[in-house]
C-alpha positions as CSV (number, residue, x, y, z in Angstrom):
1,M,-115.2,-3.6,-35.6
2,K,-115.9,-6.4,-33.1
3,G,-116.2,-9.2,-35.6
4,I,-118.9,-10.5,-37.8
5,H,-121.9,-12.2,-36.0
6,Y,-124.6,-12.3,-38.7
7,L,-124.6,-12.6,-42.5
8,Q,-127.6,-11.9,-44.6
9,I,-127.3,-13.4,-48.2
10,T,-129.5,-11.5,-50.7
11,G,-129.6,-10.8,-54.4
12,G,-131.0,-11.0,-57.0
13,E,-131.9,-14.5,-56.1
14,P,-129.2,-16.5,-54.2
15,M,-130.8,-19.8,-54.9
16,L,-130.0,-19.5,-58.6
17,Y,-126.4,-20.4,-57.5
18,P,-126.9,-23.4,-55.2
19,E,-123.3,-24.5,-55.0
20,I,-122.0,-21.1,-54.0
21,L,-124.9,-20.6,-51.6
22,M,-124.4,-23.9,-49.8
23,M,-120.7,-23.3,-49.5
24,L,-121.4,-19.9,-47.9
25,L,-123.9,-21.4,-45.5
26,E,-121.5,-24.2,-44.5
27,N,-118.6,-21.8,-44.0
28,C,-120.7,-19.4,-41.9
29,A,-121.9,-22.3,-39.7
30,S,-118.3,-23.7,-39.2
31,N,-117.2,-20.2,-38.2
32,G,-120.0,-19.5,-35.7
33,I,-121.7,-16.9,-37.9
34,V,-125.5,-16.9,-37.9
35,C,-126.8,-16.7,-41.4
36,G,-130.0,-15.7,-43.2
37,I,-131.2,-15.8,-46.8
38,N,-133.5,-13.4,-48.7
39,S,-135.2,-15.5,-51.4
40,N,-138.5,-15.7,-53.3
41,L,-138.2,-19.5,-52.9
42,T,-139.3,-20.2,-56.4
43,V,-136.1,-22.2,-57.2
44,L,-135.7,-24.0,-53.8
45,T,-134.2,-27.5,-54.1
46,P,-134.0,-30.5,-51.7
47,D,-130.2,-30.0,-51.4
48,I,-130.7,-26.4,-50.4
49,I,-133.3,-27.4,-47.8
50,K,-131.0,-30.0,-46.4
51,T,-128.2,-27.4,-46.0
52,I,-130.6,-24.9,-44.5
53,R,-131.6,-27.4,-41.8
54,E,-128.0,-28.5,-41.1
55,C,-126.7,-24.9,-40.8
56,N,-129.7,-23.5,-38.9
57,V,-130.4,-20.8,-41.5
58,E,-133.2,-18.3,-41.2
59,I,-135.2,-17.7,-44.4
60,N,-136.8,-14.4,-45.3
61,T,-139.2,-14.5,-48.2
62,S,-141.7,-12.1,-49.8
63,I,-145.4,-12.3,-50.4
64,H,-146.6,-9.3,-52.3
65,S,-150.3,-9.9,-51.8
66,W,-152.7,-12.6,-50.6
67,N,-154.1,-12.3,-54.1
68,H,-152.2,-14.6,-56.4
69,L,-152.8,-12.6,-59.5
70,L,-151.4,-9.4,-57.9
71,H,-148.5,-11.2,-56.4
72,D,-147.5,-12.7,-59.8
73,K,-147.9,-9.3,-61.5
74,I,-145.6,-7.6,-59.0
75,A,-143.1,-10.5,-59.1
76,G,-143.2,-10.4,-62.9
77,N,-143.5,-14.2,-62.9
78,Q,-146.7,-16.1,-63.6
79,G,-147.0,-19.0,-61.2
80,A,-144.6,-17.4,-58.6
81,F,-147.3,-17.3,-55.9
82,I,-147.9,-21.0,-56.0
83,K,-144.2,-21.9,-56.0
84,T,-143.5,-19.5,-53.0
85,K,-146.5,-20.9,-51.1
86,Q,-145.5,-24.5,-51.7
87,N,-141.9,-24.0,-50.7
88,I,-142.9,-22.1,-47.5
89,K,-144.8,-25.2,-46.5
90,L,-141.9,-27.4,-47.3
91,L,-139.5,-25.4,-45.2
92,K,-142.0,-25.3,-42.3
93,E,-142.4,-29.0,-42.5
94,V,-138.7,-29.5,-41.8
95,G,-138.7,-26.9,-39.0
96,A,-136.8,-24.2,-40.8
97,P,-137.5,-20.6,-39.5
98,V,-139.3,-18.6,-42.1
99,N,-140.2,-14.9,-42.0
100,V,-142.5,-13.3,-44.5
101,N,-142.0,-9.7,-45.7
102,M,-144.3,-7.6,-47.9
103,V,-142.9,-4.7,-49.9
104,V,-145.8,-2.2,-49.9
105,M,-146.6,0.1,-52.9
106,K,-149.7,1.8,-54.3
107,S,-151.0,-1.4,-56.0
108,N,-151.0,-3.6,-52.8
109,C,-151.2,-1.1,-49.9
110,S,-154.7,-2.1,-49.1
111,D,-153.7,-5.8,-48.8
112,V,-151.3,-5.7,-45.8
113,Y,-153.7,-7.1,-43.2
114,Q,-155.1,-9.9,-45.4
115,T,-151.6,-10.8,-46.6
116,G,-150.5,-11.1,-43.0
117,L,-153.4,-13.4,-42.3
118,F,-152.5,-15.5,-45.3
119,A,-149.0,-15.8,-44.1
120,K,-150.3,-17.0,-40.7
121,S,-152.4,-19.6,-42.5
122,L,-149.2,-21.1,-43.9
123,G,-147.8,-21.4,-40.3
124,I,-145.8,-18.2,-40.4
125,D,-145.5,-16.4,-37.0
126,S,-143.4,-13.4,-38.1
127,F,-144.6,-10.9,-40.7
128,S,-143.1,-7.6,-41.7
129,A,-144.0,-4.9,-44.2
130,G,-142.1,-2.0,-45.5
131,K,-142.6,0.8,-48.0
132,V,-141.2,0.4,-51.5
133,V,-137.9,2.3,-51.9
134,P,-136.4,3.8,-55.1
135,S,-133.8,2.0,-57.1
136,V,-131.1,3.9,-58.9
137,Y,-132.5,2.2,-62.1
138,S,-136.1,3.1,-61.5
139,N,-137.9,5.5,-63.8
140,N,-141.4,5.0,-62.5
141,F,-141.0,5.3,-58.7
142,N,-143.7,8.0,-58.5
143,E,-146.2,5.4,-59.7
144,L,-145.2,3.1,-56.9
145,K,-144.4,5.1,-53.8
146,L,-146.8,5.5,-50.9
147,D,-148.0,8.8,-49.5
148,S,-147.6,9.3,-45.7
149,D,-151.3,8.3,-45.0
150,Q,-150.7,5.0,-46.8
151,V,-147.6,4.3,-44.7
152,V,-149.6,5.0,-41.5
153,T,-152.3,2.6,-42.7
154,M,-149.6,0.0,-43.3
155,I,-148.3,0.4,-39.7
156,E,-151.9,0.2,-38.4
157,A,-152.4,-3.1,-40.2
158,L,-149.2,-4.5,-38.6
159,I,-150.4,-3.4,-35.2
160,L,-153.7,-5.1,-35.8
161,L,-152.0,-8.4,-36.8
162,K,-150.0,-8.2,-33.6
163,E,-152.7,-7.3,-31.2
164,K,-155.7,-9.2,-32.7
165,D,-154.0,-12.2,-34.4
166,G,-151.0,-12.7,-32.2
167,M,-148.4,-12.4,-34.9
168,L,-144.8,-11.0,-34.5
169,T,-144.8,-7.9,-36.7
170,E,-142.4,-5.2,-37.6
171,V,-141.8,-2.4,-40.1
172,S,-139.0,-3.6,-42.4
173,S,-138.2,-0.2,-43.9
174,I,-136.7,2.9,-42.2
175,L,-139.1,5.5,-41.2
176,P,-138.8,8.8,-39.2
177,A,-140.7,9.1,-36.0
178,C,-142.2,12.3,-37.2
179,I,-144.2,10.7,-39.9
180,I,-147.0,11.0,-37.4
181,E,-147.8,13.7,-34.8
182,S,-147.6,11.3,-31.8
183,P,-145.0,8.6,-32.3
184,E,-145.8,7.1,-28.9
185,R,-149.0,5.8,-30.5
186,F,-146.9,3.4,-32.6
187,K,-143.9,3.2,-30.3
188,E,-143.6,-0.6,-30.2
189,I,-143.4,-0.9,-34.0
190,L,-142.2,2.5,-35.2
191,L,-139.6,3.4,-32.5
192,N,-137.5,0.2,-32.5
193,K,-135.9,0.2,-35.9
194,P,-133.3,3.1,-36.4
195,C,-131.1,2.8,-39.4
196,S,-128.1,0.7,-38.7
197,A,-126.2,1.3,-42.0
198,G,-122.5,1.9,-41.3
199,K,-123.0,1.5,-37.5
200,T,-123.7,-2.2,-37.0
201,M,-124.0,-3.4,-40.6
202,C,-122.7,-2.9,-44.1
203,A,-123.3,-4.3,-47.5
204,I,-120.9,-6.3,-49.7
205,S,-121.7,-6.6,-53.4
206,A,-120.9,-9.6,-55.6
207,D,-117.8,-7.8,-57.0
208,G,-116.5,-7.2,-53.4
209,S,-117.3,-3.6,-53.1
210,V,-118.3,-2.5,-49.6
211,K,-120.8,0.1,-48.7
212,P,-122.6,1.2,-45.5
213,C,-125.9,0.5,-47.2
214,I,-126.7,-1.6,-50.2
215,R,-128.5,1.5,-51.8
216,E,-125.4,3.7,-51.4
217,P,-124.0,4.3,-54.9
218,N,-120.4,4.8,-53.7
219,S,-118.1,2.0,-52.7
220,F,-115.7,2.6,-49.8
221,G,-113.4,-0.2,-50.7
222,N,-113.2,-3.8,-51.9
223,I,-113.1,-6.8,-49.6
224,F,-110.8,-8.6,-52.1
225,I,-108.2,-5.8,-51.6
226,D,-108.6,-4.3,-48.2
227,D,-109.4,-5.8,-44.8
228,L,-113.0,-5.2,-43.8
229,S,-112.0,-3.4,-40.6
230,V,-110.0,-0.9,-42.6
231,I,-112.9,-0.2,-44.9
232,W,-115.2,0.1,-41.9
233,D,-113.3,3.1,-40.7
234,R,-113.8,5.0,-43.9
235,W,-117.4,6.1,-43.4
236,E,-117.3,8.0,-40.1
237,S,-120.1,10.4,-41.3
238,W,-122.5,7.4,-41.3
239,K,-121.5,6.6,-37.7
240,D,-121.5,10.0,-36.0
241,D,-124.8,11.3,-37.3
242,S,-123.1,14.2,-39.1
243,L,-125.3,13.4,-42.2
244,L,-128.4,14.4,-40.2
245,P,-130.1,17.8,-40.1
246,Q,-129.7,19.7,-36.9
247,L,-133.3,19.3,-35.9
248,C,-132.9,15.5,-36.1
249,K,-129.8,15.7,-33.9
250,D,-131.7,17.7,-31.3
251,C,-134.8,15.4,-31.4
252,L,-135.9,13.4,-28.4
253,Y,-136.5,10.4,-30.6
254,L,-133.1,10.4,-32.3
255,T,-131.8,7.2,-30.6
256,K,-135.0,5.3,-31.5
257,C,-135.6,6.8,-34.9
258,G,-132.1,7.6,-36.3
259,G,-133.4,10.4,-38.5
260,G,-135.0,8.3,-41.1
261,C,-133.4,7.0,-44.3
262,R,-130.4,8.9,-45.6
263,L,-130.7,7.2,-49.1
264,D,-134.3,8.3,-49.4
265,C,-133.0,11.8,-48.8
266,A,-130.2,11.3,-51.3
267,Y,-132.8,10.2,-53.9
268,N,-134.6,13.4,-53.3
269,G,-131.4,15.4,-53.9
270,D,-129.6,15.8,-50.6
271,I,-128.4,13.0,-48.3
272,C,-128.2,15.5,-45.4
273,S,-131.8,16.7,-45.8
274,Y,-134.9,15.6,-43.9
275,D,-136.5,12.2,-44.7
276,P,-139.3,12.8,-47.2
277,Y,-141.8,11.3,-44.7
278,A,-140.7,13.6,-41.9
279,I,-143.9,15.6,-42.3
280,H,-144.4,16.6,-38.6
281,K,-140.7,17.5,-37.9
282,S,-141.5,21.0,-36.9
283,N,-143.4,19.6,-33.8
284,F,-140.4,17.8,-32.5
285,G,-137.3,18.8,-30.5
286,R,-135.8,18.5,-27.0
């Protein structure tokens, strides 16, 4: 480990605990750590806004659809769309950097382009979208998950927002290069986000447990007991690509793709298998 340079605070909803959140932001700022917050912004307060500005914090929020009814349905909170929209505007008014992400599933997969345009109308320059991923608690993931064609359509919408509308766009979920036959077609948006879990980032849960990825069910130690640098050395298999299938290790795109998402593979039964979206893998190799 070479020190901590960036901390992303997520949840749950971090802004439900404003005193703890503001203490974290102030401590990060005083120690030279750049900080970001993942929040739906529905409980944003003036005190939090003030701390965000003073500590130069980046905000990442979600808009599930430009359609307020669908957004509220996905959020499970009637009126959430209006609150998020209003608070994005408040943050933009004070000059806080705000990025908007969209979690894409079957119910909103046709809305990516219009949702990006809606974000732009709020003064947002940076918009990302990523496929929905399974939770260990989910029992209806098959009703939500995208097929490979829908993922490609999502990527095409992001490219259109970039090329036609001048937005900064990216895919926010991990995807294998071989989701399409010719990855070079999407190289600027598909081939620049290999998985960094266990290599340059890790996740720390509220109870102190440390994992290479927040979706990893197994803890490799506890920050309240062991030094982070000690825990960091316990997941060598995440660093050396030994979890990857041989075809991925031999692939020309390995350094740009990373072999897809290991936890998507684990959800499907084998963490060392091929990413479920690696549908053109047989066409790849050195």
